[in-house]
C-alpha positions in Angstrom: 0.2 0.0 0.2 1.6 3.4 -0.9 0.6 6.5 1.2 0.8 9.9 0.0 2.9 12.6 1.3 0.1 14.4 2.7 -1.4 11.6 4.8 2.3 10.8 6.3 2.2 14.3 7.4 -1.5 14.0 8.7 0.0 10.2 10.4 2.7 11.9 12.3 0.6 14.9 13.5 -2.0 12.5 15.1 1.0 10.3 17.1 2.9 13.3 18.3 0.5 14.4 20.9 -0.2 10.9 22.0 3.3 10.1 22.2 3.7 13.3 24.5 0.6 12.5 26.4 1.6 9.5 27.4 5.3 11.1 28.2 3.9 13.4 30.5 1.5 10.8 31.9 4.6 8.3 32.6 8.2 9.9 34.1 11.3 8.8 34.6 11.8 8.6 38.0 15.4 10.1 39.1 16.4 8.8 42.2 19.2 10.3 44.7 21.2 10.2 47.6 21.3 12.7 50.6 24.8 14.6 50.4 26.3 17.0 47.8 27.8 14.8 45.2 24.9 13.1 45.3 22.2 15.9 45.0 23.6 17.7 42.2 24.2 14.5 40.3 20.7 13.8 40.8 19.7 17.6 39.9 22.2 17.7 36.5 20.7 14.4 35.8 17.0 16.2 36.1 18.0 19.1 34.4 19.7 17.3 31.3 16.3 14.9 30.5 14.3 17.7 31.2 15.8 19.6 28.5 16.0 16.1 25.9 12.1 16.1 26.3 11.4 14.1 28.9 9.1 14.6 31.7 11.1 14.1 35.4 10.1 13.0 38.7 12.8 13.7 41.4 13.2 11.5 44.7 16.1 12.4 46.1 17.6 13.2 49.5 17.4 9.3 50.7 19.3 6.3 52.1 21.3 3.9 50.5 19.3 0.8 51.5 16.1 2.9 50.7 16.9 4.3 47.2 18.0 1.0 46.7 15.2 -0.6 47.7 13.5 1.6 45.4 15.0 0.8 42.2 15.1 -2.7 42.8 11.3 -2.6 43.6 10.9 -0.2 40.4 10.1 2.8 42.2 12.8 4.7 40.6 13.8 3.6 37.2 17.6 5.2 37.6 20.3 6.7 39.9 24.0 7.4 40.3 25.6 4.5 42.2 29.1 3.5 43.3 30.8 0.1 41.9 31.6 -0.9 45.5 28.3 -0.5 47.0 26.8 -2.9 44.4 29.4 -5.6 45.1 30.0 -5.6 48.7 26.9 -3.7 50.6 24.1 -5.2 47.8 25.8 -8.6 47.2 28.0 -9.0 50.6 31.1 -10.2 47.9 34.1 -9.7 48.6 36.3 -6.6 47.6 37.9 -7.0 43.8 41.2 -6.2 43.3 40.5 -3.5 41.2 38.3 -0.2 39.5 37.5 -2.1 36.6 36.6 -5.4 38.1 34.7 -3.9 40.8 32.9 -2.1 37.5 32.7 -5.8 36.3 30.6 -7.5 38.6 28.6 -4.6 39.8 27.0 -4.9 35.9 27.2 -8.8 35.7 25.6 -8.7 39.2 22.6 -6.4 39.0 22.3 -7.4 35.4 20.7 -10.3 37.0 18.0 -8.2 38.6 17.3 -6.0 35.7 19.6 -3.1 36.7 22.1 -2.2 34.4 24.7 -0.1 34.7 25.7 2.2 31.9 29.7 3.6 31.2 31.4 4.3 34.5 32.9 7.7 35.2 37.0 8.3 36.0 36.2 8.8 40.1 36.6 6.8 43.2 34.4 8.5 45.7 35.6 6.4 48.3 35.4 6.7 52.6 38.6 8.4 54.0 40.1 9.2 57.6 40.6 12.6 57.5 42.7 14.4 61.0 43.1 18.1 61.1 46.5 18.8 59.2 48.5 20.8 62.5 47.0 17.7 65.1 48.0 14.7 62.4 51.5 17.1 61.9 52.5 16.8 65.5 51.1 13.1 66.4 53.4 11.9 63.3 50.5 10.3 61.4 50.1 9.9 57.4 48.5 6.4 57.2 46.0 5.0 59.3 48.7 2.4 59.6 49.7 5.5 61.9 46.8 6.0 62.9 46.2 2.6 64.6 49.5 2.7 66.1 48.3 5.6 67.8 46.0 4.3 68.6 46.9 0.9 70.4 50.0 2.7 72.2 47.0 4.7 74.5 46.4 7.9 72.1 42.9 9.0 73.6 41.3 9.6 69.8 37.8 10.4 69.1 36.2 9.9 66.2 33.1 11.3 64.4 31.0 8.7 62.1 28.2 8.7 60.3 25.2 5.7 61.4 26.0 3.9 58.4 29.6 3.4 58.0 29.5 2.9 61.7 27.1 -0.4 61.2 27.8 -1.3 57.6 29.8 -4.8 56.3 32.6 -2.2 54.3 32.4 -0.3 57.6 34.4 1.2 60.7 34.1 -2.6 62.0 36.0 -4.5 59.7 38.2 -1.3 58.6 39.6 -2.3 62.8 40.1 -5.6 61.9 41.9 -4.8 59.1 44.4 -2.9 60.6 44.4 -4.3 63.8 42.7 -1.3 66.2 39.7 -0.3 67.4 38.1 2.8 69.1 36.3 2.6 72.6 32.6 3.0 71.8 32.8 6.2 74.0 35.0 7.5 72.0 32.9 7.2 68.5 29.9 10.3 67.8 27.6 8.9 65.1 26.4 11.6 63.7 25.0 13.0 59.7 27.8 13.0 56.9 28.3 16.3 57.0 28.6 17.2 60.7 31.5 14.8 60.9 33.2 17.8 59.3 32.0 20.6 61.3 32.9 18.4 64.1 36.6 18.2 63.0 37.0 21.3 61.8 35.7 22.5 65.2 37.8 20.1 67.5 35.0 18.7 68.7 37.0 15.0 67.3 40.1 14.5 66.6 39.0 11.8 63.6 36.3 12.1 61.1 35.2 10.2 58.8 35.2 11.5 55.1 34.9 11.3 51.4 37.7 10.9 48.9 36.1 13.7 46.3 34.9 16.5 49.6 35.7 19.7 48.5 35.8 20.8 52.3 38.7 18.2 53.1 40.6 20.6 51.4 39.1 24.1 52.4 39.2 23.4 55.7 43.3 22.0 56.0 43.0 18.5 56.8 44.9 16.0 56.1 43.3 12.3 54.6 45.1 9.4 56.0 46.4 7.3 53.2 45.0 4.0 53.0 48.2 2.1 53.4 46.2 -1.4 53.5 44.3 -0.6 50.2 41.1 -1.5 52.4 38.3 1.0 51.5 37.1 -0.2 47.7 36.8 1.9 44.5 33.5 3.5 44.5 33.4 4.9 40.9 29.9 6.8 39.8 27.9 5.3 37.0 24.5 5.6 36.2 22.2 2.8 36.5 18.9 1.9 34.9 16.1 -0.4 35.2 16.0 -2.5 31.9 12.5 -1.7 31.4 13.2 2.0 31.3 16.3 1.6 28.9 14.4 -0.9 26.8 11.1 1.5 26.4 13.8 4.7 26.0 17.1 3.7 24.8 18.3 7.3 23.5 18.6 7.3 27.5 22.0 5.3 27.2 23.5 8.0 25.3 22.4 11.0 27.6 23.6 9.2 30.4 27.2 8.1 28.7 28.2 11.6 27.7 27.1 12.8 31.6 29.7 10.1 33.3 32.8 10.5 30.6 32.7 14.1 32.1 33.5 13.2 36.0 36.3 12.5 37.6 37.5 13.9 40.6 39.2 16.7 40.6 35.9 18.0 38.9 33.4 16.4 42.2 36.2 18.4 44.2 35.4 21.5 42.4 31.3 20.9 42.2 31.3 20.0 46.2 33.2 23.2 47.5 30.4 25.6 44.7 28.2 24.2 47.0 29.3 23.2 50.7 32.2 26.4 50.8 31.1 29.1 48.6 27.4 28.3 49.7 26.2 28.3 46.0 23.0 26.7 45.5 22.4 22.8 44.1 20.4 23.7 41.1 22.6 26.7 39.7 25.7 24.2 40.4 23.8 21.4 38.7 22.8 24.0 35.4 26.6 25.5 35.6 28.3 21.9 35.5 26.2 21.0 32.4 26.5 24.4 30.7 30.4 24.0 31.2 30.5 20.9 29.8 28.6 21.4 26.9 25.7 19.1 27.6 22.9 21.7 27.6 
């Protein structure tokens, strides 16, 4: 059967409104965690998708386990996850040897659950412990082994940790086992992640849990202690999308892979600093990132 140009034009005109109505009724749900780096990435992802014609329902500020469960249950369609979280926290596997193995293992394990890992970024926002530079220098502490030796020699040091790191399987307890030391329970202060930085800066604690790509480490003159036994896993960021969503919207892959290719540790530190040090809004920093990286 042959169609005239006018017939095809009319058919397309009829289809386009239907497609638009469907997109409005079926938004992409973008999830996000509850700290600066993730809030920036979640906002940037929302803005990027909206600029490309998607309707987006942004749900950020969630805890790690809650967000992951929502993703598995289909309540969240996509979000940025850390490779180490998938392998060690969600699948209870041994720590792989390097970044590529960590990514491949996360990709394979989650594929069985219908969660598709897209291309990883060149980042590693791993956990770290930090001290004030002057205090660390005075005590001669540069590495986690130095910290373990100081604690074992009787140094009365207080640690600030968030509740998640305190209890998770790749957190404080196994870290102490790996390095052969233990903070007394009464010398561990649990608090929200962002507050650990202020507690250390204000001399309320001597050691604090930090994230490697947080801009406050340098701005607050912290010494991030070297993980000389390479205990901490690689936490590279990558977009993870539910398989059925990716099948329905294959164009998501190129958009998110392009965004992922722009990210590295230096850039994350800069973006985090704009929010946490310069007091810029999450939304503005996310928008500026997209513009500066030619994504908008």
